[in-house]
TORKE-954260 format. One line per 5 residues: number of its first residue (from 1); their letters; for each residue x, y, z of C-alpha. Coordinates in steps of 0.5 Angstrom, whole numbers, plus 2048, in hexadecimal, padded with zeros to 3 digits. Each point is the difference from the previous one (the first is absolute). Layout:
% TORKE-954260
NUM	A	X Y Z; ... .
This chain:
% TORKE-954260
1	MWFTK	743 99B 8FC; 804 802 7FA; 801 807 801; 803 7FE 807; 805 7FC 7FC .
6	LALRR	802 805 7FB; 801 805 806; 805 7FB 803; 803 7FE 7FA; 801 808 7FD .
11	PVTIS	800 804 806; 803 806 7FC; 7FB 800 7FB; 7FA 800 805; 803 805 804 .
16	MIFVC	801 805 7FA; 7F9 7FF 7FE; 7FE 801 808; 804 806 800; 7FE 803 7F9 .
21	SVVMG	7F9 7FF 803; 801 804 806; 804 806 7FD; 7FA 800 7FB; 7FB 800 806 .
26	IFASR	804 806 803; 800 804 7F9; 7F8 7FE 7FF; 7FF 803 807; 802 807 7FE .
31	MLPLE	7FD 7FF 7F9; 7F9 7FD 801; 7FB 805 7FE; 7FC 802 807; 7F8 800 7FF .
36	FFPTV	7FA 800 805; 7FC 7FB 7FC; 803 7FC 7FA; 7FE 802 7F9; 7F9 7FD 7FF .
41	QFPGI	7FC 801 7FA; 7F9 801 803; 7FB 7FC 7FB; 7FB 805 800; 7FE 806 7FC .
46	FVQAN	7FD 807 802; 7FC 804 7FC; 7FE 807 802; 7FC 805 7FD; 7FF 807 803 .
51	YPNSS	7F9 804 7FF; 800 806 805; 7F9 802 803; 7FC 7FA 7FE; 7FC 7FC 804 .
56	PEEVE	802 7F8 801; 7F9 7FE 7FC; 803 804 7FA; 807 7FE 801; 7FD 7F8 800 .
61	KNIAR	7FB 801 7FA; 804 804 7FC; 808 7FE 801; 800 7FA 805; 7FB 7FB 7FC .
66	PLEEA	803 801 7F9; 807 7FF 802; 7FE 7FA 804; 7FC 7FD 7FA; 807 801 7FB .
71	LSTMS	805 7FE 805; 7FC 7FA 802; 801 7FD 7F9; 808 7FF 803; 802 7F9 801 .
76	GIDYM	802 7FD 807; 7FC 805 804; 800 7FD 807; 7FC 806 804; 7FE 807 7FD .
81	QSTSS	7FD 805 805; 7FE 807 7FE; 7FF 806 805; 7FC 806 7FD; 801 806 805 .
86	EGNAQ	7FF 807 7FF; 804 803 7FB; 804 7F9 7FF; 7FF 7F9 7FD; 805 7FB 802 .
91	IFMLF	800 7F9 7FD; 805 7FA 803; 801 7FA 7FC; 804 7FA 803; 803 7FB 7FC .
96	DWNAN	804 7F9 801; 807 801 803; 802 7FD 7FA; 7FE 805 7FB; 804 806 7FE .
101	AKLKG	7FD 806 803; 804 805 7FB; 7FD 7FC 7FA; 7F9 800 803; 801 808 801 .
106	VEARE	801 801 7F8; 7FA 7FB 7FF; 7FC 805 805; 802 806 7FC; 7FE 7FD 7FA .
111	KVDAI	7F9 7FE 803; 7FF 807 802; 802 804 7FA; 7FB 7FC 7FC; 7FA 802 804 .
116	RAELP	803 808 801; 7FA 802 7FC; 7FB 7FD 805; 803 804 806; 7FE 807 801 .
121	DDLRR	803 806 7FC; 803 804 806; 803 7FA 803; 807 802 7FF; 804 7F9 801 .
126	VFIFT	800 7F9 802; 806 7FE 804; 802 7F9 800; 805 7FD 805; 804 7FA 802 .
131	GSTND	804 7FF 807; 806 7FD 803; 803 801 807; 805 805 7FD; 7FA 805 7FF .
136	QPIIE	7FF 801 808; 803 806 802; 806 800 804; 7FF 806 804; 7FA 803 802 .
141	ARLSS	801 807 803; 7FB 805 803; 801 808 800; 7FD 804 805; 800 807 802 .
146	TTDLA	7FD 806 804; 7FF 804 7FA; 7FB 7FE 7FA; 803 7FB 7FB; 7FA 800 7FC .
151	DSYQV	803 805 7FB; 807 7FD 800; 800 7FB 7FA; 805 804 7FC; 805 800 805 .
156	LNRVL	7FF 7F9 802; 801 7FE 7F9; 806 804 7FE; 804 7FF 807; 7FE 7F9 802 .
161	KQRIE	7FD 7FC 7FB; 805 802 7FA; 806 800 805; 7FE 7F9 802; 7FE 7FD 7F9 .
166	RLDGV	807 802 7FE; 804 7FB 805; 802 7F9 7FD; 7FB 7FB 801; 7FA 804 801 .
171	SKVQI	7FA 7FF 7FB; 7FB 805 802; 7FE 804 806; 7F8 801 801; 7FE 806 804 .
176	HGVAA	7F9 800 803; 7FC 805 804; 802 806 7FC; 7FC 802 7F9; 804 803 7FA .
181	KTYQI	7FD 806 7FE; 7FC 800 7F9; 7FC 804 7FC; 7F9 801 802; 7FA 803 7FB .
186	KLRPD	7FA 801 805; 7FA 802 7FC; 7FC 806 802; 7F8 7FE 7FF; 7FE 807 800 .
191	RMAAY	804 802 7FB; 7FF 7F9 7FC; 7F8 802 800; 802 807 7FE; 804 7FE 7FA .
196	HIDAN	7FB 7FA 7FE; 806 7FB 800; 7FF 7F9 800; 804 7FC 805; 800 7FA 7FC .
201	DLFAK	803 804 7FA; 805 804 804; 803 7F9 803; 800 7FD 7F9; 804 806 7FD .
206	LRESN	805 800 806; 801 7F9 7FF; 802 801 7F9; 805 806 802; 807 800 802 .
211	ALTAA	802 7FB 7FB; 806 7FE 7FC; 7FE 7FD 7FA; 803 7FD 7FA; 7FE 803 7F9 .
216	GEIKD	804 7FC 7FB; 807 802 7FD; 804 803 7FA; 804 7FC 7FC; 805 803 7FB .
221	PVQRL	806 7FD 7FD; 805 803 805; 7FC 7FF 807; 7F9 7FD 803; 7FD 805 805 .
226	RITVN	7FB 7FE 805; 7FA 805 801; 7FD 801 807; 7FA 804 802; 802 803 807 .
231	EQFKN	7FA 802 804; 803 7FF 807; 7FF 805 806; 807 803 802; 7FE 804 806 .
236	IQDIK	7FA 801 804; 7FE 806 7FC; 7FF 7FC 7FA; 7FB 7FC 804; 7FC 806 802 .
241	NFVIN	800 803 7F9; 7FE 7FA 7FD; 7FA 802 7FB; 7FA 7FC 801; 7FB 803 7FB .
246	DKGLK	7FF 804 7F9; 7FF 806 804; 807 800 803; 7FE 7FE 807; 806 7FE 804 .
251	LSDIA	800 7FB 805; 802 805 806; 7F9 803 7FE; 7FC 7FA 803; 805 7FD 805 .
256	FVEFS	805 801 805; 807 7FD 7FD; 804 7FE 806; 807 7FD 802; 7FF 7FC 806 .
261	KDKIE	800 7FA 804; 7FC 7FA 800; 7FC 7FE 806; 803 7FB 804; 7FC 7F9 800 .
266	VGRHL	805 7FD 805; 802 803 806; 806 7FE 805; 802 802 807; 806 7FE 804 .
271	NRQYA	800 802 808; 7FA 804 7FF; 803 804 7FA; 7FE 800 7F9; 805 7FB 7FC .
276	VGINV	802 7FF 7F9; 802 7F8 7FE; 806 7FF 7FD; 801 7F9 7FC; 807 7FE 7FD .
281	TREAG	800 7FA 7FB; 807 7FD 7FE; 802 7FD 7FA; 800 7F9 7FE; 807 7FD 802 .
286	SNLVD	803 805 804; 802 7FF 807; 7FB 801 805; 804 802 806; 804 805 7FC .
291	TANAV	7FB 803 7FD; 7FC 801 806; 806 803 804; 801 805 7FA; 7F9 802 800 .
296	VAEMK	800 801 808; 806 804 7FF; 7FE 804 7FB; 7F9 802 804; 805 802 806 .
301	KIEDL	803 805 7FB; 7FA 802 7FD; 7FD 801 807; 806 805 802; 7FE 805 7FA .
306	PDFEG	7FD 807 801; 7FA 7FD 7FB; 7FE 7FB 806; 801 805 806; 7FA 7FE 805 .
311	IQLFV	7FF 7F9 7FC; 801 7F9 804; 802 7FA 7FC; 7FE 7F9 803; 802 7FA 7FD .
316	MQNQG	7FA 7FB 802; 802 7FA 7FC; 807 7FE 7FD; 801 7F9 7FD; 808 801 800 .
321	DGVTQ	7FF 801 808; 7FC 7F9 800; 805 7FC 7FC; 806 803 804; 7FC 7FE 806 .
326	SLKDI	7FF 7F9 7FE; 808 800 7FE; 801 802 807; 7FB 7FB 803; 803 7FA 7FC .
331	ATSGF	807 802 802; 7FF 801 808; 7FB 7FA 800; 805 7FC 7FC; 806 802 804 .
336	IGFIL	7FD 7FE 807; 7FD 7FA 7FD; 807 7FE 7FD; 803 801 807; 7FB 7FC 804 .
341	STLVL	800 7FA 7FB; 808 800 800; 800 800 808; 7FB 7FA 800; 804 7FD 7FB .
346	YLFLR	806 801 804; 7FD 7FD 806; 7FE 7FA 7FC; 807 7FF 7FD; 805 803 805 .
351	DFRLT	805 801 7FA; 801 807 7FE; 803 7FE 7F9; 7FA 7FC 7FE; 7FB 805 803 .
356	LIVSL	803 805 7FC; 800 7FC 7F9; 7F8 7FE 801; 7FE 807 802; 803 804 7FA .
361	AVPFS	7FC 7FC 7FC; 7FA 805 801; 804 806 7FE; 803 7FD 7FA; 7F9 7FD 7FE .
366	LLITL	7FD 807 800; 806 802 7FC; 7FF 7FB 7FB; 7F9 801 800; 801 808 7FE .
371	AAMYF	804 7FE 7FA; 7FB 7FB 7FD; 7FB 805 801; 804 805 7FC; 801 7FC 7FB .
376	LDMSL	7F9 7FE 800; 7FE 807 7FF; 7FC 800 807; 800 806 804; 801 801 808 .
381	NILSM	7F9 802 802; 7FC 7FF 806; 7FE 7F9 7FE; 806 7FD 7FE; 803 803 807 .
386	MGLML	7FA 7FC 803; 803 7FA 7FD; 807 801 802; 7FD 802 807; 7FD 7F9 800 .
391	AIGML	806 7FC 7FD; 805 803 806; 7FD 7FB 805; 800 7FA 7FB; 807 801 7FC .
396	VDNAV	804 7FD 806; 7FC 7F9 800; 803 7FC 7FA; 807 802 803; 7FF 7FE 807 .
401	VISES	7FD 7F9 7FE; 806 7FF 7FB; 805 802 805; 7FD 7FC 806; 800 7FA 7FB .
406	IFSYR	807 801 7FE; 803 801 807; 7FD 7FA 802; 804 7FC 7FB; 806 804 802 .
411	EKMPD	7FF 7FD 807; 800 7F9 7FD; 806 801 7FB; 804 807 802; 806 7FE 7FB .
416	KPQKA	7FB 7FF 7FA; 7FD 807 7FF; 7FE 800 7F9; 7FD 7F9 801; 7FC 803 806 .
421	ALMGV	7FE 806 7FC; 7FD 7FC 7FA; 7FD 7FB 805; 7FD 805 804; 7FD 804 7FA .
426	KDVGI	7FE 7F9 7FD; 7FC 7FE 807; 7FC 806 800; 800 803 7F9; 7FA 7FD 7FD .
431	PVLAG	7FC 803 807; 803 806 7FF; 7FE 801 7F9; 7F9 7FE 801; 7FF 805 806 .
436	TLTTA	803 805 7FC; 7FB 7FE 7FA; 7FA 800 805; 802 807 803; 800 803 7F9 .
441	IVFLP	7FA 7FC 7FC; 7FB 803 805; 800 806 7FC; 800 7FC 7F9; 7F8 801 7FF .
446	NIIGE	801 807 802; 805 801 7FA; 7FD 7FC 7FB; 7F8 7FF 802; 7FA 805 7FF .
451	KITIT	802 807 800; 7FD 805 805; 803 806 803; 803 7FC 807; 803 7FB 7FC .
456	IFLSH	803 805 7FB; 804 803 806; 801 7FA 804; 804 7FD 7FA; 805 806 801 .
461	VAITI	801 7FE 807; 800 7F8 7FE; 805 801 7FB; 805 804 804; 7FF 7FA 806 .
466	VISLM	801 7FB 7FA; 807 803 7FE; 802 801 807; 7FF 7F8 802; 803 7FE 7F9 .
471	ASLFI	806 804 802; 801 7FD 807; 7FF 7F9 7FD; 806 802 7FC; 804 802 806 .
476	ATTII	7FE 7FB 804; 802 7FA 7FB; 806 803 7FD; 804 806 804; 7FE 7FD 807 .
481	PLLLS	803 7F9 7FF; 806 803 7FC; 801 804 806; 7FF 7FA 805; 804 7FC 7FC .
486	RMKSN	806 804 801; 7FF 802 807; 804 7FC 806; 7FB 7FC 804; 802 800 808 .
491	ALPKP	7FB 7FA 801; 802 7FA 802; 7FE 7F9 7FD; 7F9 7FE 803; 7FF 7F9 801 .
496	DLEPE	7FA 7FD 7FD; 7FB 7FF 806; 7FA 7FB 801; 7F9 804 7FE; 7FE 800 808 .
501	QSHGR	807 803 802; 800 806 7FB; 7F9 802 801; 7FF 806 804; 7FA 803 804 .
506	YSRFL	7FB 801 7FA; 801 7F9 7FD; 7FF 7FD 807; 7FA 804 801; 7FD 7FE 7F9 .
511	AWLLN	802 7F8 802; 7FB 801 806; 7FB 803 7FC; 800 7FB 7FA; 7FF 7FB 806 .
516	RPFIA	7F9 804 802; 7FC 800 7F9; 7FA 803 804; 804 806 803; 803 801 7FA .
521	TLITL	7FA 800 7FC; 7FD 805 805; 806 805 7FF; 800 7FF 7F9; 7F8 802 800 .
526	AFFLP	801 806 805; 805 804 7FC; 7FA 801 7FB; 7FC 803 806; 802 807 800 .
531	FIIIF	7FE 801 7F9; 7F9 7FD 801; 7FF 804 806; 803 807 7FE; 7FC 7FF 7F9 .
536	KAGLV	7F9 7FE 802; 800 805 806; 803 806 7FB; 805 802 805; 805 802 7FA .
541	KQDPG	7FC 806 7FD; 801 800 7F8; 803 807 7FE; 7FD 802 7F9; 804 806 800 .
546	NQNSN	806 7FD 801; 802 804 806; 802 806 7FC; 804 806 802; 7FF 802 807 .
551	TQLQI	803 807 7FD; 7F9 803 7FE; 7F9 7FF 800; 7FB 803 7FB; 7F9 803 801 .
556	NYNVN	7FB 800 7FB; 7FA 806 800; 7FB 7FC 7FC; 7FD 807 7FE; 7F8 7FF 7FF .
561	GNYQI	7FF 804 7F9; 804 805 7FC; 801 807 803; 804 806 7FF; 808 7FE 801 .
566	ERVEK	800 806 805; 7FB 7FD 804; 803 7F9 800; 807 803 802; 7FD 803 806 .
571	AVSRV	7FD 7F9 802; 807 7FE 7FF; 803 805 804; 7FC 7FF 806; 802 7F9 800 .
576	EDFLY	807 802 800; 7FF 805 806; 7FE 7FA 804; 806 7FC 7FE; 805 806 801 .
581	AHMSE	7FD 801 807; 802 7F9 802; 806 7FF 7FC; 804 7FE 806; 7FC 7FB 803 .
586	LDIEN	7FE 7FD 7FA; 808 800 7FD; 7FE 804 7FA; 806 803 7FD; 7FD 803 7F9 .
591	VYSYY	7F9 800 7FD; 7FF 800 7F8; 7F9 801 7FD; 7FD 800 7FA; 7F9 802 7FE .
596	TNNDA	7FB 801 7FA; 7F9 802 7FF; 7FE 7F9 802; 806 7FC 803; 805 802 805 .
601	GSTLL	805 7FC 804; 805 801 806; 807 7FC 801; 803 800 807; 807 7FF 800 .
606	FVDEE	803 7FE 807; 806 801 804; 806 7FB 7FF; 7FE 7F9 803; 805 801 806 .
611	KRQHS	7FC 807 802; 7F9 7FC 7FF; 7FC 800 807; 7F9 7FD 7FC; 7FF 7FB 7FB .
616	NEEVR	7FC 801 7FA; 7FA 7FD 802; 800 804 807; 801 806 7FB; 7FA 7FE 7FC .
621	KYIEK	7FB 7FF 805; 802 806 804; 7FF 804 7F9; 7F9 7FC 7FF; 7FD 802 806 .
626	NLPKL	802 807 801; 800 803 7F9; 7FC 806 7FF; 7F9 7FE 7FC; 800 803 7F9 .
631	AIAEP	7FA 803 7FC; 802 7FE 7F9; 804 7F9 802; 801 7FA 804; 808 800 801 .
636	GFKRN	802 7F9 802; 806 7FB 7FF; 7FF 7FC 7FA; 801 7F8 800; 805 7FE 7FA .
641	RGDQN	7FB 7FB 7FE; 7FA 7FF 7FB; 7FF 803 7F9; 808 803 800; 7FE 805 805 .
646	GFGIV	7FC 7FD 806; 7FC 7FA 803; 7FA 800 7FC; 7FB 7FD 7FB; 7FF 802 7F9 .
651	IRGED	7F8 800 7FD; 801 7FF 7F8; 7FA 801 7FB; 7FE 805 7FA; 7FC 805 802 .
656	TGTLL	803 805 805; 7F9 802 803; 7FF 7F9 802; 807 7FF 803; 7FF 806 804 .
661	NLTET	7F9 7FD 803; 803 7FA 802; 806 803 804; 7FB 804 804; 7FC 7F9 801 .
666	ITPLL	807 7FC 802; 803 806 804; 7FC 7FF 806; 800 7F9 800; 808 800 801 .
671	KVIPG	800 805 805; 7FD 7FC 805; 806 7FB 800; 803 800 806; 807 803 800 .
676	VTRVI	7FE 804 7FA; 802 807 801; 7FD 804 7FA; 7FD 7FE 7F9; 802 805 7FA .
681	PASKR	7FC 7FF 7FA; 804 803 7FA; 7F9 804 7FE; 801 804 807; 806 803 7FD .
686	GRQEV	7FC 803 7FA; 7FE 807 7FE; 7FA 803 7FE; 7FF 800 7F9; 7FB 805 7FB .
691	KVLLN	7FD 7FC 7FB; 7FE 804 7FA; 7F9 7FD 7FC; 7FF 803 7FA; 7F9 802 7FD .
696	SQRLH	801 7FD 7F9; 7FA 803 7FD; 802 807 802; 806 7FF 7FD; 7FD 7FE 7FA .
701	KLGLT	7FC 806 7FF; 806 805 802; 804 7FD 7FB; 805 7FD 805; 804 7F9 801 .
706	PAKVA	801 7FD 806; 808 800 7FE; 800 807 7FF; 7FD 801 807; 804 7FB 803 .
711	QTINI	806 804 7FD; 7FE 806 803; 7FF 7FD 807; 807 7FD 7FF; 804 807 7FE .
716	GLRKQ	7FC 803 806; 802 7FC 805; 806 7FC 7FE; 807 803 7FF; 801 7FE 7F8 .
721	QLKTF	808 7FF 7FE; 802 803 7FA; 807 7FF 7FC; 806 801 805; 804 807 7FF .
726	RGLYG	807 7FF 7FF; 804 805 804; 807 801 804; 7FF 7FB 805; 7FD 7FA 7FB .
731	EIDIS	7F9 7FF 7FF; 7FA 804 804; 7F9 7FE 800; 7FB 804 7FD; 7F8 7FF 803 .
736	LTFDG	7FA 803 7FE; 7FA 801 806; 7FB 805 802; 802 805 805; 7FE 7FE 807 .
741	QDEAS	7FF 7F8 7FE; 803 7FE 807; 7FB 803 804; 7FA 7FF 7FB; 7F9 7FE 804 .
746	LSDLT	7FA 7FC 7FE; 7FD 807 7FE; 805 802 7FC; 7FF 7F9 7FC; 7F9 801 7FF .
751	GLPIE	801 807 7FD; 806 7FE 7FC; 7FE 803 7F9; 7FF 7FC 7FA; 801 803 7F9 .
756	LPDGR	7FA 7FF 7FB; 802 7FF 7F8; 7FC 807 7FF; 805 803 805; 7FB 801 806 .
761	QIRLD	802 7FD 807; 7FC 7FC 805; 801 7FD 807; 802 7F9 801; 7FA 7FE 804 .
766	SVAKL	7FB 802 7FB; 802 7FA 7FC; 803 7FB 805; 7FE 7FE 807; 805 7FF 806 .
771	EVSRS	800 7FA 805; 805 800 806; 802 7F9 802; 806 7FC 803; 806 7FD 7FC .
776	LPQIT	805 7FB 801; 807 803 801; 803 7FB 7FB; 7FD 7FA 7FC; 804 7FA 800 .
781	RVNRR	800 7FB 7FB; 803 7F9 801; 800 7FC 7FA; 7FB 804 7FC; 7FB 800 806 .
786	TGINV	7FF 806 805; 801 7FF 807; 7FF 804 807; 805 7FF 806; 7FD 7FF 807 .
791	DIEYS	806 801 805; 800 7FD 806; 804 802 806; 800 7FC 806; 804 7FF 807 .
796	EDDIT	805 7FB 800; 7FF 7FF 807; 7F9 7FE 7FF; 800 7FC 7FA; 806 7FD 7FB .
801	SEELR	7FF 801 7F9; 7FF 7F9 7FF; 7FA 800 805; 7FD 806 7FC; 801 7FD 7F9 .
806	AKVKA	7FC 7FA 803; 7FA 805 803; 800 804 7FA; 7FF 7FA 7FB; 7FB 7FD 805 .
811	IMSQV	7FC 807 7FF; 801 801 7F9; 7FD 7F9 7FF; 7FA 802 802; 7FF 806 7FC .
816	TLPDG	7FC 7FF 7F9; 804 804 7FB; 7FC 801 7F9; 802 7FC 7FA; 807 802 7FD .
821	YSWDF	802 803 807; 806 7FD 804; 804 801 806; 807 7FE 802; 806 802 805 .
826	GRGIF	804 804 7FB; 806 800 7FC; 805 800 806; 7FD 7FA 804; 800 7FC 7F9 .
831	NDNKA	807 802 7FF; 801 7FE 808; 7FD 7F9 7FF; 803 7FF 7F9; 807 801 803 .
836	MGIMV	7FF 7FC 806; 7FD 7FA 7FB; 806 800 7FC; 805 801 806; 7FC 7F9 803 .
841	VNMIL	801 7FD 7F9; 807 802 7FF; 802 7FD 807; 7FC 7FA 7FF; 804 7FF 7F9 .
846	ALMMI	807 802 804; 7FE 7FA 805; 7FF 7FB 7FA; 807 803 7FE; 803 7FF 806 .
851	FIVMA	7FD 7F9 801; 803 7FE 7F9; 807 802 802; 800 7FC 806; 7FD 7FA 7FD .
856	ALFES	805 800 7FB; 805 801 805; 7FD 7FA 805; 7FE 7FC 7FA; 7FA 7FF 804 .
861	LIFPV	7F8 803 800; 7FF 7FF 807; 806 803 804; 7FF 807 7FC; 7FA 800 804 .
866	AVITS	804 800 807; 804 806 7FE; 7FA 804 7FD; 7FD 7FF 807; 805 805 802 .
871	IAYSI	7FC 806 7FC; 7FA 7FF 804; 804 800 806; 803 807 7FE; 7F9 803 7FF .
876	SGVYL	7FE 7FE 807; 807 803 802; 7FE 807 7FC; 7FA 801 803; 802 7FE 807 .
881	YFLIT	806 805 7FF; 7FB 805 7FE; 7FC 7FF 806; 806 801 805; 803 806 7FC .
886	GTNMS	7F9 804 7FF; 801 7FF 7F8; 7FA 801 7FB; 800 7FB 7FA; 801 804 7FA .
891	LMGMI	803 800 7F9; 807 800 802; 7FE 7FA 805; 7FE 7FC 7FA; 806 801 7FD .
896	GILVL	804 7FE 806; 7FC 7FA 800; 801 7FF 7F8; 808 800 802; 7FF 7FC 806 .
901	MGIVV	7FD 7FA 7FC; 807 7FF 7FC; 804 801 806; 7FD 7FC 805; 800 7F9 7FC .
906	NNGIV	808 801 800; 800 7FD 807; 7FC 7FA 7FE; 804 7FF 7FA; 807 7FF 804 .
911	LIDRI	7FD 7FC 805; 7FC 7FB 7FC; 806 800 7FB; 804 7FE 805; 7FB 7FA 803 .
916	NYYRQ	800 7FD 7F9; 808 800 800; 800 7FC 806; 7FB 7FB 7FE; 803 7FF 7FA .
921	TGYHK	806 7FE 804; 7FD 7FB 804; 7FD 804 806; 7F9 7FE 803; 7FC 806 7FE .
926	KDAIL	7FF 802 808; 808 800 800; 800 803 7FA; 7FC 806 802; 804 801 807 .
931	HAAND	806 800 7FC; 7FE 805 7FB; 7FD 804 805; 807 800 804; 803 802 7FA .
936	RIRPI	7FC 806 7FD; 7FE 803 807; 806 805 7FF; 7FF 802 7F9; 7F8 801 801 .
941	LMTVL	801 804 806; 806 804 7FD; 7FC 802 7F9; 7F9 801 804; 804 805 805 .
946	TTILG	804 804 7FB; 7F9 801 7FC; 7FC 802 806; 806 805 802; 801 802 7F9 .
951	LLPLS	7F9 803 800; 7FF 802 807; 802 807 7FF; 7FB 801 7FB; 7FB 7FD 804 .
956	LGDAR	801 804 806; 801 807 7FC; 7FB 804 7FC; 804 800 7F9; 7FB 801 7FB .
961	IGGGG	7FF 7FF 7F8; 803 806 7FD; 801 803 807; 7F8 802 801; 7FC 7FA 7FD .
966	PPYYP	7FE 7F9 804; 805 7FE 805; 805 7FA 7FF; 7FF 7FD 807; 7F9 7FC 7FE .
971	MARAV	804 7FC 7FB; 806 7FF 805; 7FC 7FE 805; 7FC 7FB 7FC; 807 7FD 7FE .
976	IGGLG	803 800 807; 7FA 7FD 804; 7FE 7FB 7FA; 807 7FE 800; 802 7FF 807 .
981	YSTIA	7F9 7FD 802; 801 7FB 7FA; 807 7FE 802; 7FE 7FE 807; 7FA 7FC 7FD .
986	TLICL	804 7FD 7FA; 806 7FE 805; 7FA 7FD 805; 7FB 7FD 7FB; 803 7FF 7FA .
991	PMIYL	803 7F9 802; 7F9 7FE 802; 7FD 802 7FA; 806 7FD 7FC; 7FE 7F9 804 .
996	FLDWM	7F9 801 7FF; 801 801 7F8; 805 7FA 800; 7FB 7FB 803; 7FA 803 7FB .
1001	RNFYK	805 7FE 7FB; 802 7F9 802; 7F8 7FF 802; 7FE 801 7F9; 806 7FD 7FD .
1006	RLWRS	7FE 7F9 804; 7F9 801 7FE; 801 801 7F8; 805 7FA 801; 7FB 7FC 803 .
1011	TANSP	7FB 802 7FB; 804 7FE 7FA; 802 7F9 803; 7F9 7FE 801; 7FC 800 7F9 .
1016	SKIKF	7FC 7FA 802; 7FC 804 805; 800 806 7FC; 7FC 7FC 7FA; 7FC 7FD 806 .
1021	SQGRL	7FE 806 802; 7FE 803 7F9; 7FC 7FA 7FF; 7FC 800 806; 7FF 808 7FF .
1026	TARIK	7FE 7FF 7F9; 7FB 7FA 802; 7FD 805 806; 7FF 806 7FA; 7FC 7FB 7FC .
C-alpha cells in the first residue's frame, strides 16, 4: 500500500505526524468539553398558556383550539398534540429533524401574535419554547426539614438561588415547592352589596390602574423631554387607599388587602418530610463536570449557613457524576481489557517486543481519536464514550493481522526487513482495508439515512467508532511496519514445505470434513438451529424497557379524581409509612414523593448494588401484593410503554361525551384479558364539574347579558391577575378574588349576587340552572382530533407486551365505532414500531453495503454470499449466549448486533481472500482452502480473542450509560456471543459454503456456455413452442 511505502521511505516524516497526533490527543483529553449528552437541537416547539382556575373544557375551547388553528398553517409539521388541563394549555409540534427549530419558533411567535385578540383578555402570556439536550437540569436536588419550608421562599431565593446563579457556567436555578408572596385583594361580598359595587366595573378599573403611561414629549431648541404618567403602586398602603368610586370609597373599605403566599399546587416529600425541589441548568458551552462540582460544593457551603440550620440538602441526580462514572467505567474496563488482550497476544506471538508494539495500537488510536474529536468540535459525552468502549476491543485487530503477515515474511527473508514489511502489508492490506470499511460502513445508514431520535444519537456513537478505526488503520499500515522493519528478528529462515507437511490440526480436520460432504452439510445447517429453537420458543425475552436502572423504582398513584391537595398528601403519607416500615427488607434507602390535587408519585431509591438483597422485580411484586388500599387512588408501577406513559390505547373522535361512553364500553372488554391487572380510562381520573345553564329570556327581561353574568361568576370563583407590582425583590403579582373563594361551596355559587343595571342585586340561581357532571382531567388532541387514553397494566409473568397487543387488537376489531371515530395504540408504540422499522431498513442497507465492498474485493457476486452467512451465524450466537447468561434482548443488544455485523465478516474476508490468492497461484481449490486455513487460523483467533477479552470486563460488570441509565453489558454480550459463535461456525462451515458456491458458479457457467453453443436447438424449441401456441 502506498502509505506503507511512504512510511518506509520517509520514516521521520511519518513519525513526526504520529507524535504530533498523539501529543494533540493528550492535550485534547484535557480540553474536550465534558457533557452528559451531545448538543442536539430537538426539532420540536412547545407552546404553553397558563389560564389559572379554568376547566379543561374552557381551556380547550378558548385557548387550545384557536392556537391549533393558527399554528397548523406552519409548514413541515409531522405531529401536533395539544393538552388542555385545569388552568393550562400546552401544544407540542414536531417537525422533521432537518428543520431549523429556532426559525420555526420565530414563525410560531408570529402566528400567535396574529390571533392574540381572539384569546381571552385576561390571558397574560403565551410562552414558546424550543429545546436541546443542554436544557436538561445538570443538578436535581431536594431540601427537607423538620420545620415548615412553605414560607421560606425569600430565604431560599436570597441564600440559595442567587448564590448558585452567580457561579460560572450556571444559567438558571429553579425552586419548586415554595410559593412567593403576592399582594392579594379579597373582596368582601357583604361590603360589596352594602355599597352597591359592581364586581365587573371594579375589575375593569383595577386593570387600568398601577400603570406607567407615556403621555408624549416636550420639544424645545435645547432638549427633548419625555412625559410619563406614573400611577404605579409604591407599597401596600397605595393599594389599600385606591379610590374606587366618585364618593371616595377606598379599596380597603370593601376588601382585605394582604401580602401573603400563594397556595402551592405541587407538594413534595423527601423521607416523609416536606421537601423543596431545586433544579440547576448550565450555560451552553460550559464544562458540565466542573459546573456540577462547583454547584455541589456551593450547596455544601450553603448547608452550613445559620439560615439553613435543620435543613437537609439531598442531591437526587447529578449529571456530572454520571459523566465521571462513565469515564471511570471506560478507563477500568479498557485497562482490564487491554491487559487481557496483551496477554493473549503474548501467548500467540511469544515475543515481548512484538506484543508491546501491537498492544500500544490501542492507547495510541484512542489518543488520535480524541485529537480528531477536538478539531471536529465534538464533546466527550456518554455516547462518544460508548463508541470508545466498543472500539477498544477492535483497535488491535488490524495491527495483529498485519504484524502476523509481516513476521511470516520475516521468517522467509530475515535479511530483508523492509521488503518483508512491504510484502506483509501488501499480502493482507486489501482485506484489512475492506474489514475496516465493513466495520465502519454498518453505521453509514444511521448517519445519512432517515433521522429519528435513535439514529441521531447512534450517529454520535458511530462517528467515534469510525474515527478510532481509521486511526488504528493508520497505525497498522504505517507505524507498525516501520517499527517491525527496524526490529531485529531472532527467527531462523523457514524452509518451504509441501502443503500437507505444513498443515496443522485445523487443516487436517477440514481435510477430513471436505471428504464427507453429507456430514459437512449437516454441521453447516446445525449451526443455525439454536437461533430457530430459541426464537420460536421465546426463550430470550424482549426487554422494551432497556433493562433500565436498578437503582430506583417509580410508583404511580392513579388518583381517581380531583381532591384537596391535603387529602392527596395524606394518601401519599400512608404509602410512605408502609415503605418505611419495610425499608431494610426492601433495600430502600430514600423515598421521594410528589403530589397535586389529581396526581401523585413516589420514587424509591435503593441502597448500593453490592448491598442489595432483592431484585427490582422482587421488590415490585412484594409492594404490589402488600401495599395498603387507598380510597382515592390505585397505586401501582407504571409500564414504560404506550402513549408516552404506559401501555394502552387511545380512542379518537370529536365529541367528548361520545368518547366517554366508548371508554365505558371498552374498559370491561379489556379487563377480561388474561394477565391484565388493571384498566384505567382517563375519564376515571376526572372531577365533578358544575355547568351553569343561563335562562336567556329571564336575562333579557332583567337587562343582563350572558357575558356580564359569566364575568361576574369568573371574578367570584377565579383569581384574577392584575398588573404586577415592582418592589425591592422584583416584580410581585397582584390578584383579585372574593374572600373565601378557596372554600366556596355549591350553595355559595347559587347565591352569588348579580348586579342589575338599576343597582339591585339578584341571586345566580334566579337566572340560571346548575347541573353537576363529571369532566375529563385533561383533553388531549392529536393532529386536531380529540382523544381519550385507556391505560392497561399487566403482569409480565402472565403475558408479554406482544401477546397483549395482539389480544387488544382482536378485541377492538370486534367493537363497532361510530363514523369518524378510531383507535390506536398511542404515540409511544407508534414510535417504537417506526424506530424498529428504520433500524431494520438500516441493517438491510448496511448488509447491502457490506456486500458491495466484498464484491469489489473478490471481483465476484457469489463469494460475498459465503461471508454474509457469518452474520446469520453471529445472530444465532447472540441468542444462544443471551440464553446462557440470562440476558434479555434490549435496545443495547440491538446496537451490539449492529456493531457485530461489521466485525464478523472480517474473518471471512481474510480467509476467502487467502483462498483466492492460492487458487490464483495454481493450487486446486481444496488445497487452496487447506493452505489458507493453515495461514489464517492464528490471526483470526488472535483478533477474535483480543476483541472478546477487550469487551469481557464490560460484559461482566454493571457499567451503565451516564452511571444510572441502561447497562452496557447487553451490547458487550451481543458482540462476545455473536463473534465467538460466528468464528467457530466460520472456521468450520465457511470452506464448505465456499465450495458449494464455487460449484454453483461453475455449474451455471457451464450451463450458459452450453446454451450459447447450441443456437439451432434454441431456434427449434422456439419454433415448436410457437406452433403449439398457435
